[in-house]
Structure formats: C-alpha cells, structure tokens
C-alpha positions as semicolon CSV with decimal commas, in nm:
position;residue;x (nm);y (nm);z (nm)
1;M;10,459;-3,218;3,769
2;L;10,179;-3,293;3,953
3;E;10,072;-3,623;4,158
4;L;9,712;-3,731;4,045
5;N;9,552;-4,075;4,174
6;G;9,918;-4,180;4,286
7;A;10,107;-4,104;3,960
8;T;10,313;-3,802;3,894
9;H;10,258;-3,613;3,527
10;F;10,552;-3,435;3,342
11;C;10,569;-3,181;3,071
12;D;10,709;-3,440;2,858
13;G;10,429;-3,693;2,898
14;R;10,602;-3,939;3,131
15;I;10,423;-4,054;3,393
16;G;10,633;-4,176;3,721
17;H;10,696;-4,106;4,085
18;D;11,022;-3,966;4,108
19;W;11,042;-3,607;4,302
20;S;11,371;-3,522;4,243
21;L;11,356;-3,521;3,874
22;R;11,178;-3,147;3,933
23;P;11,120;-3,056;4,280
24;R;10,841;-2,779;4,261
25;W;10,571;-2,821;4,549
26;R;10,467;-3,127;4,729
27;P;10,088;-3,146;4,688
28;T;10,008;-3,457;4,875
29;A;10,003;-3,268;5,214
30;I;9,905;-2,939;5,056
31;L;9,608;-3,053;4,857
32;A;9,451;-3,197;5,115
33;T;9,452;-2,897;5,285
34;V;9,350;-2,680;4,989
35;L;9,081;-2,949;4,892
36;A;8,900;-2,925;5,256
37;M;8,918;-2,567;5,245
38;T;8,755;-2,515;4,911
39;L;8,506;-2,793;4,971
40;A;8,421;-2,644;5,310
41;L;8,335;-2,331;5,154
42;P;8,003;-2,256;5,051
43;L;7,934;-2,239;4,692
44;R;7,700;-1,965;4,547
45;A;7,583;-1,757;4,287
46;A;7,876;-1,590;4,126
47;P;7,893;-1,194;4,193
48;G;7,936;-1,117;3,812
49;T;7,625;-0,909;3,778
50;N;7,568;-0,823;4,142
51;S;7,205;-0,762;4,225
52;Q;7,259;-0,710;4,574
53;I;7,441;-0,357;4,504
54;S;7,246;-0,070;4,604
55;A;7,150;0,224;4,354
56;A;7,378;0,446;4,493
57;D;7,668;0,184;4,519
58;R;7,591;0,113;4,154
59;S;7,640;0,517;4,083
60;F;7,948;0,522;4,281
61;L;8,120;0,247;4,075
62;E;7,976;0,405;3,769
63;D;8,148;0,734;3,839
64;I;8,488;0,515;3,936
65;E;8,465;0,345;3,592
66;R;8,387;0,644;3,399
67;R;8,703;0,827;3,562
68;G;8,943;0,514;3,501
69;V;8,838;0,519;3,143
70;L;8,939;0,901;3,098
71;Y;9,219;0,782;3,214
72;F;9,284;0,578;2,930
73;W;9,153;0,765;2,664
74;E;9,318;1,109;2,761
75;Q;9,653;0,918;2,869
76;S;9,708;0,707;2,501
77;D;9,907;0,822;2,228
78;P;9,653;0,863;1,914
79;A;9,930;0,744;1,690
80;T;10,053;0,454;1,837
81;G;9,792;0,349;2,119
82;L;10,026;0,359;2,370
83;V;9,914;0,411;2,744
84;R;10,148;0,626;2,980
85;D;10,292;0,401;3,258
86;R;10,153;0,701;3,500
87;A;10,015;1,040;3,490
88;D;9,901;1,353;3,713
89;A;9,613;1,248;3,892
90;D;9,458;1,587;3,748
91;G;9,572;1,512;3,416
92;R;9,826;1,792;3,399
93;S;10,154;1,741;3,217
94;A;10,436;1,617;3,426
95;G;10,790;1,549;3,393
96;T;10,989;1,305;3,155
97;D;10,884;0,977;3,337
98;H;10,515;1,053;3,226
99;D;10,621;1,013;2,860
100;I;10,687;0,606;2,919
101;A;10,434;0,427;2,809
102;S;10,403;0,064;2,995
103;L;10,268;-0,241;2,785
104;A;10,052;-0,396;3,056
105;A;9,859;-0,041;3,068
106;T;9,804;-0,038;2,701
107;G;9,634;-0,396;2,749
108;F;9,424;-0,235;3,018
109;G;9,378;0,016;2,801
110;L;9,225;-0,161;2,543
111;V;8,964;-0,319;2,745
112;A;8,883;0,067;2,878
113;M;8,792;0,113;2,517
114;C;8,549;-0,170;2,532
115;I;8,362;-0,057;2,836
116;G;8,399;0,317;2,734
117;A;8,198;0,216;2,407
118;E;7,952;-0,029;2,616
119;H;7,850;0,247;2,858
120;G;7,844;0,519;2,569
121;W;8,123;0,742;2,725
122;I;8,310;0,713;2,426
123;P;8,161;0,710;2,065
124;R;8,153;0,343;1,949
125;D;8,340;0,460;1,608
126;Q;8,598;0,676;1,802
127;A;8,666;0,355;2,052
128;L;8,699;0,164;1,749
129;G;8,952;0,385;1,579
130;R;9,172;0,391;1,896
131;V;9,169;0,031;1,921
132;R;9,256;0,028;1,537
133;I;9,563;0,225;1,576
134;A;9,711;0,031;1,870
135;L;9,648;-0,338;1,703
136;R;9,806;-0,153;1,372
137;F;10,110;-0,034;1,563
138;F;10,170;-0,377;1,717
139;A;10,096;-0,556;1,440
140;T;10,341;-0,396;1,201
141;R;10,579;-0,106;1,396
142;A;10,636;-0,216;1,721
143;Y;10,957;-0,394;1,782
144;Q;10,894;-0,745;1,855
145;Q;11,117;-1,082;1,952
146;H;10,929;-1,385;1,847
147;G;10,611;-1,207;1,900
148;W;10,689;-1,079;2,240
149;F;10,734;-0,693;2,345
150;Y;10,924;-0,451;2,535
151;H;10,796;-0,373;2,902
152;W;10,868;-0,012;2,856
153;M;10,831;0,218;2,570
154;E;10,841;0,582;2,461
155;V;10,473;0,647;2,426
156;T;10,470;0,849;2,098
157;T;10,746;0,619;1,929
158;G;10,743;0,233;2,077
159;K;11,132;0,281;2,121
160;R;11,257;0,090;2,408
161;R;11,298;0,308;2,703
162;W;11,462;0,220;3,093
163;N;11,655;-0,082;2,920
164;S;11,367;-0,297;2,961
165;E;11,316;-0,635;2,858
166;I;11,116;-0,797;2,656
167;S;10,849;-0,937;2,895
168;S;10,663;-1,249;2,905
169;I;10,430;-1,110;3,181
170;D;10,342;-0,764;3,021
171;T;10,299;-0,875;2,674
172;S;10,021;-1,119;2,846
173;Y;9,857;-0,859;2,956
174;L;9,849;-0,671;2,654
175;L;9,738;-0,963;2,432
176;G;9,433;-0,977;2,707
177;G;9,342;-0,644;2,592
178;I;9,379;-0,715;2,242
179;L;9,174;-1,052;2,274
180;T;8,906;-0,843;2,481
181;A;8,850;-0,609;2,200
182;A;8,860;-0,840;1,932
183;Q;8,523;-0,980;2,093
184;C;8,405;-0,650;2,200
185;F;8,438;-0,537;1,858
186;S;8,376;-0,844;1,633
187;D;8,194;-0,706;1,395
188;D;8,482;-0,505;1,281
189;R;8,709;-0,735;1,056
190;E;9,045;-0,546;1,076
191;I;9,041;-0,586;1,456
192;T;8,960;-0,954;1,448
193;K;9,245;-0,998;1,189
194;L;9,502;-0,843;1,325
195;A;9,429;-0,959;1,690
196;G;9,472;-1,311;1,549
197;E;9,788;-1,200;1,367
198;I;9,940;-1,078;1,687
199;Y;9,838;-1,343;1,898
200;D;9,924;-1,636;1,662
201;R;10,266;-1,469;1,606
202;V;10,359;-1,530;2,004
203;D;10,629;-1,797;2,006
204;F;10,553;-1,901;2,369
205;E;10,768;-2,250;2,311
206;W;11,071;-2,001;2,249
207;M;10,977;-1,833;2,598
208;L;11,044;-2,180;2,758
209;D;11,383;-2,129;2,690
210;S;11,456;-2,502;2,668
211;D;11,262;-2,587;2,999
212;P;10,971;-2,831;2,950
213;C;10,718;-2,639;3,188
214;L;10,821;-2,327;3,265
215;L;10,830;-1,987;3,084
216;S;11,120;-1,708;3,150
217;H;11,046;-1,356;3,245
218;G;11,134;-1,213;2,968
219;W;11,477;-1,160;2,710
220;T;11,681;-0,861;2,656
221;P;11,937;-0,820;2,352
222;E;12,253;-0,790;2,547
223;G;12,189;-1,081;2,787
224;G;11,945;-1,322;2,631
225;F;11,669;-1,476;2,882
226;L;11,626;-1,348;3,201
227;K;11,708;-1,639;3,460
228;L;11,394;-1,598;3,647
229;R;11,103;-1,823;3,564
230;W;10,735;-1,790;3,629
231;D;10,763;-2,108;3,869
232;T;10,529;-1,976;4,175
233;Y;10,199;-1,871;4,215
234;A;10,182;-1,499;4,089
235;E;10,011;-1,320;3,850
236;D;10,093;-1,594;3,578
237;A;9,772;-1,771;3,535
238;L;9,689;-1,545;3,219
239;L;10,017;-1,593;3,064
240;Y;9,999;-1,954;3,149
241;L;9,657;-1,980;2,970
242;L;9,722;-1,804;2,648
243;A;10,042;-2,043;2,622
244;I;9,886;-2,343;2,688
245;G;9,564;-2,214;2,446
246;S;9,798;-2,116;2,160
247;P;9,659;-2,230;1,828
248;T;10,046;-2,181;1,677
249;H;10,306;-2,196;1,934
250;P;10,157;-2,396;2,248
251;I;10,311;-2,524;2,548
252;P;10,242;-2,839;2,758
253;A;9,887;-2,828;2,964
254;E;10,144;-2,977;3,207
255;S;10,267;-2,620;3,271
256;W;9,999;-2,530;3,458
257;Y;10,113;-2,786;3,754
258;A;10,475;-2,700;3,748
259;W;10,460;-2,408;3,939
260;K;10,449;-2,422;4,337
261;R;10,179;-2,331;4,525
262;P;10,297;-2,210;4,875
263;L;9,992;-2,224;5,116
264;Y;9,936;-1,938;5,354
265;I;9,709;-1,933;5,669
266;Y;9,632;-1,593;5,835
267;G;9,333;-1,592;6,103
268;P;9,034;-1,809;5,962
269;Y;9,167;-1,796;5,576
270;Q;9,421;-2,025;5,388
271;F;9,530;-1,955;5,088
272;V;9,737;-2,026;4,795
273;S;9,966;-1,709;4,747
274;G;10,327;-1,553;4,626
275;G;10,314;-1,210;4,676
276;P;10,111;-0,871;4,707
277;L;9,726;-0,867;4,653
278;F;9,759;-0,751;4,289
279;T;9,877;-1,122;4,218
280;H;9,531;-1,229;4,311
281;Q;9,383;-0,946;4,088
282;Y;9,536;-0,912;3,721
283;A;9,447;-1,246;3,592
284;H;9,105;-1,259;3,693
285;A;9,020;-0,922;3,550
286;W;9,003;-1,156;3,215
287;I;8,965;-1,524;3,316
288;D;8,651;-1,611;3,484
289;F;8,727;-1,851;3,729
290;R;8,407;-1,868;3,931
291;N;8,304;-2,197;4,054
292;R;8,551;-2,397;3,851
293;R;8,847;-2,607;3,993
294;D;9,159;-2,745;3,841
295;R;9,278;-3,107;3,862
296;G;9,439;-2,968;4,210
297;F;9,133;-2,896;4,316
298;L;9,206;-2,529;4,375
299;D;8,919;-2,273;4,299
300;F;9,141;-1,951;4,190
301;F;8,802;-1,751;4,260
302;K;8,755;-1,833;4,628
303;N;9,138;-1,841;4,678
304;S;9,218;-1,490;4,579
305;E;8,857;-1,413;4,785
306;S;9,032;-1,536;5,078
307;A;9,357;-1,354;5,019
308;T;9,192;-1,053;5,002
309;R;8,994;-1,093;5,328
310;A;9,300;-1,177;5,478
311;N;9,434;-0,860;5,372
312;Q;9,173;-0,638;5,522
313;L;9,195;-0,888;5,836
314;Y;9,574;-0,806;5,832
315;Y;9,520;-0,411;5,795
316;S;9,257;-0,414;6,063
317;R;9,512;-0,559;6,316
318;I;9,801;-0,337;6,223
319;S;9,588;-0,020;6,155
320;G;9,610;0,129;6,526
321;A;9,975;0,026;6,519
322;V;10,062;0,300;6,289
323;D;9,777;0,511;6,369
324;I;9,556;0,492;6,082
325;S;9,267;0,315;6,190
326;L;8,929;0,434;5,991
327;Q;8,658;0,223;5,974
328;D;8,601;0,013;5,665
329;V;8,917;0,179;5,504
330;W;9,213;-0,102;5,444
331;G;9,433;-0,210;5,137
332;I;9,793;-0,294;5,093
333;S;9,952;-0,368;4,777
334;A;10,226;-0,264;4,561
335;S;10,213;0,093;4,535
336;D;10,357;0,438;4,536
337;G;10,463;0,499;4,873
338;P;10,646;0,810;5,067
339;N;10,973;0,692;4,939
340;G;10,889;0,547;4,618
341;Y;10,731;0,259;4,456
342;K;10,720;-0,029;4,688
343;A;10,583;-0,400;4,677
344;Y;10,407;-0,354;4,992
345;G;10,239;-0,683;5,121
346;E;10,160;-0,881;5,449
347;I;10,368;-1,193;5,307
348;K;10,721;-1,186;5,396
349;Y;10,989;-1,150;5,145
350;F;10,767;-0,808;5,047
351;D;10,845;-0,458;5,201
352;S;10,705;-0,431;5,520
353;V;10,370;-0,193;5,596
354;D;10,412;0,177;5,689
355;G;10,062;0,322;5,673
356;T;10,054;0,355;5,318
357;I;9,686;0,268;5,180
358;A;9,680;0,152;4,808
359;P;9,306;0,217;4,704
360;S;9,363;-0,033;4,421
361;A;9,374;-0,343;4,673
362;A;9,058;-0,298;4,757
363;G;8,919;-0,154;4,404
364;G;9,111;-0,425;4,208
365;S;8,920;-0,681;4,444
366;L;8,531;-0,558;4,380
367;M;8,499;-0,877;4,181
368;F;8,572;-1,085;4,482
369;T;8,488;-0,902;4,776
370;P;8,223;-0,612;4,753
371;D;8,112;-0,626;5,104
372;L;8,456;-0,505;5,182
373;S;8,573;-0,316;4,902
374;I;8,305;-0,075;4,819
375;P;8,256;0,043;5,214
376;A;8,655;0,092;5,166
377;L;8,660;0,320;4,877
378;R;8,340;0,523;5,013
379;A;8,541;0,539;5,329
380;M;8,828;0,669;5,122
381;R;8,664;0,909;4,966
382;E;8,444;1,017;5,209
383;N;8,728;1,067;5,495
384;F;8,996;1,246;5,242
385;G;8,796;1,382;4,924
386;D;8,972;1,515;4,653
387;R;9,332;1,454;4,847
388;V;9,271;1,100;4,713
389;Y;8,985;1,115;4,458
390;R;9,033;1,313;4,149
391;K;8,986;1,354;3,778
392;Y;9,116;1,011;3,694
393;G;8,943;0,824;4,013
394;F;9,175;0,742;4,281
395;V;9,505;0,855;4,340
396;D;9,741;0,556;4,374
397;A;9,817;0,556;4,739
398;Y;9,841;0,761;5,055
399;N;9,949;0,753;5,405
400;P;9,735;0,971;5,669
401;A;9,983;0,874;5,926
402;L;10,243;1,064;5,732
403;S;9,990;1,315;5,580
404;W;10,136;1,193;5,266
405;F;9,879;1,211;4,935
406;D;10,020;1,066;4,571
407;S;9,989;1,343;4,299
408;D;10,009;1,057;4,081
409;V;9,767;0,772;3,934
410;V;9,944;0,455;3,792
411;G;9,788;0,304;3,505
412;I;9,808;-0,076;3,597
413;D;9,627;0,044;3,913
414;V;9,330;0,258;3,736
415;G;9,310;-0,050;3,517
416;I;9,293;-0,286;3,764
417;I;8,996;-0,111;3,956
418;L;8,827;-0,046;3,599
419;L;8,822;-0,413;3,499
420;S;8,740;-0,542;3,877
421;A;8,423;-0,295;3,899
422;E;8,319;-0,370;3,536
423;N;8,283;-0,732;3,620
424;L;8,143;-0,670;3,939
425;S;7,852;-0,457;3,787
426;R;7,826;-0,636;3,450
427;G;8,055;-0,912;3,398
428;S;8,153;-0,758;3,058
429;V;8,507;-0,802;3,058
430;W;8,491;-1,179;3,142
431;Q;8,214;-1,219;2,890
432;W;8,428;-1,089;2,615
433;F;8,758;-1,230;2,694
434;M;8,621;-1,602;2,740
435;A;8,423;-1,590;2,399
436;N;8,788;-1,650;2,284
437;Y;8,821;-2,024;2,218
438;A;9,187;-2,047;2,310
439;I;9,126;-1,949;2,651
440;S;8,809;-2,208;2,701
441;H;9,024;-2,474;2,501
442;A;9,309;-2,395;2,748
443;M;9,076;-2,427;3,044
444;D;8,987;-2,769;2,911
445;L;9,310;-2,929;2,849
446;V;9,430;-2,809;3,204
447;G;9,138;-3,024;3,355
448;F;8,909;-2,703;3,496
449;T;8,577;-2,864;3,589
450;H;8,273;-2,685;3,433
451;R;8,086;-2,427;3,572
452;E;7,749;-2,620;3,591
453;N;7,914;-2,867;3,787
454;H;7,970;-2,629;4,094
455;I;7,648;-2,414;4,085
456;R;7,430;-2,438;4,346
457;E;7,064;-2,288;4,293
C-alpha cells in the first residue's frame, strides 16, 4: 500500500489509513527525503547514445560487447537454445557444473543474438535461427508450471538440475530476452507468435499464492510455493512490470508500491536499496527508467546511479585497508570469490568485502556511470592483462591482494556488462524492449510520469 494525498491505497482497491493491515514501509518520512534527493539532482539528457564517449572508448566497449556476444553464441546449446550458467574464460571444456544451463543467462543470451545481428558479428539468419530454436523449446518442450520455468536445467535436454525451483525472477529475465527478440526480429512471424504465446501463458496471479500484492520467489513440486516473497527493493522491477502489464494474467498495479523501499545514506549519496549492486542493474538492462518517476516520487535511474557512485566511494575508502588500491579500479557485487560465490556488498546482511573485485559491478553500471565505469574497466585490463581479460571478456572476479584470478566467466555477469554497454552506446536494448505495449501500459498503470515532462533542453 502507498499513502498518496493522505490516503492509503490497497491492492484490492480499498482506500483507508490503517497501516497495521499491511506494514510494508512508511513513506511519510522516507518519501520526503527521496523527493528532496531526486529533485535536488540536476536533470540532464539521458546517456543512451552518449556522444561524449571518445572513439577509443567506443572501440573498447565494442570489443567488450563482441566478446560477450561470442560467449552466448558458443555457450548456448544449438538444439535447445539454453545458455550455460558459466564457462571457462577461454572457452575450454570444463567439469560437469559447466553443463548446467541458467534460465536468466538464457534471457541475456536472446538479447545477445539481437546485439550480435545488429552489429554484424552474427549473420542475421543465424541469429534468427538460434532465437527460433530457443522459443520453440520454451513454447513446446521445456517443463513449465503455469507458464513459469526452472531456474537450473541440463543444457542439452532442459531437465531440472540441482533440485531447483520454478523461479519467478529468472523467468522474468527469460521473458525480457524473449520480448526483446520479438521486437528486434519483428519481421519474423514465428518469433513474434511464439513470444506472445510464452508471455501470455505465464500466470502471474498464480505466483501471488493468495497474497493480494506480492509475488512469491517460486515453487517446487516437493514443497509448493517458497515462503520468500519479493517484498523489498531488489532486482524485481522487471518481474513486477511484466506481471502488471500482462494481457492475460495481470496482477494489480498497486503491487508496485507494496514492497519496502529501504533508504540508505553513504557519504553524499542517498538511495533506496536492498542488496548488492547487481540489484540496481538487472531491471535497467531492459526497462528505460530515464527521466521518469513513479507516484512514490522515485527516479529509479538516478537512484541506481547514486547507488553505483556510493559503491565506488565505498571501495575507494576501504581499498587501502586490504592492500588493493589502484587508481580508477573499483567494484563490489555478487560474484565468484577465492572461497566460492558470494553476495559481496557494502550493505549490511551481505558478505563482507575481502578485496575481491567484480568487473560486472563497473561494467553492469556503464549505462549509469560511464565516467566511473569506463576508466575502471580500462584500468583492470591495463593492470592485469589476460589474467582478467580473455576470450569472453572479463573473468567473473579477481582478488589482487590474494593474487587470485578467476578462471571462469558467469553468464549473467557477462550478460549485464553486454546489455549495459549496448544501452550506453546505442540504447538498442531499451528501444527494443520498450516497444512492447505491455511494458509501457504497465508503467502507465503504475503511474510513471512521461519522459517529456522531465527532460530539460
């Protein structure tokens, strides 16, 4: 529920003032701060096709993108279209875990086919063929429950792996890729038809599991719905807009305001957050939030920019303590580490930092902070060479203080760098995805202002 003009709006359409009915977050104090924060920041032209990027930087970004596209081309199965969760950084065959497909990485991979075809790195007919294979697989062969898919699958067959859940958030990333491909290849009738069928089949109301507003994290055949819900700011904005805009099984628009929005302050930066830096990146890879605010007065793009700048400032302040200070280098997010995968983050409740640098932190924020992200990525490559920058781009993580350099890349981290770089340089992914009526309709239902109301010449 959200308090607007002194009234509280509920998912079932009631209006009242009883906060005890669903205590999520109290905007009366927070909104004033967020409103002051967003209005105080200068509005400027969005950087989707940034003319201030130098020719050398453009060439560098293109090389990063080309390597990322290569990952998704080589690491997707030609019979299913599923994309491996991770791979050796040089593309060599690895252990059995490298035969696990990630649903989210597959969503990024469908967008990679669009980017590859757009740049001419993949012949258009071959990119079309790979997208068709994936959409046919999800439309007719992959196991689905009310339209939702498993988080982890065997790459060649689609069989469930690791006893994974039917995942709401990972299905949303797949849908992001499917709907992007439907617009990029809108002249292909089969792709547009299959994309519509897959999206229309997803029963978003079912995933509410009787809650009026909040979606569950997922479902398993052994235990039913997971207890966790998407009830706090996280990487879930794409999921909620897809659900609200669904032409067949929509959830109430008020669901957008039902999740908590914790306010964090670090140095001069104030921002709503709830986790590692990737939570500020993933939805933005598809949704163009630039120069728009919802009825909670939150500019999500500026909010994520502030969170990124806070991440860089935090890293600069702690780098000397762990003997990792290098000019321009920064970046903390969920990533591989010397002792396994961790949700590194400066926000409490997440794993403490140990000097591990995730290139996807700076790379996934290229669309927000090119002034910080490009120098960071350049410095990583210049200081460490092929220890961090290899066939598929940057390794997933490294720790110079411990002389540890990852040997893997992770699909979702390659993907967020690729999509963020493309949005910065051309804005292509935003253009394709936002051309889907369901998304613009959802943003209207939620009450987002229109961009022309906020852009200053």
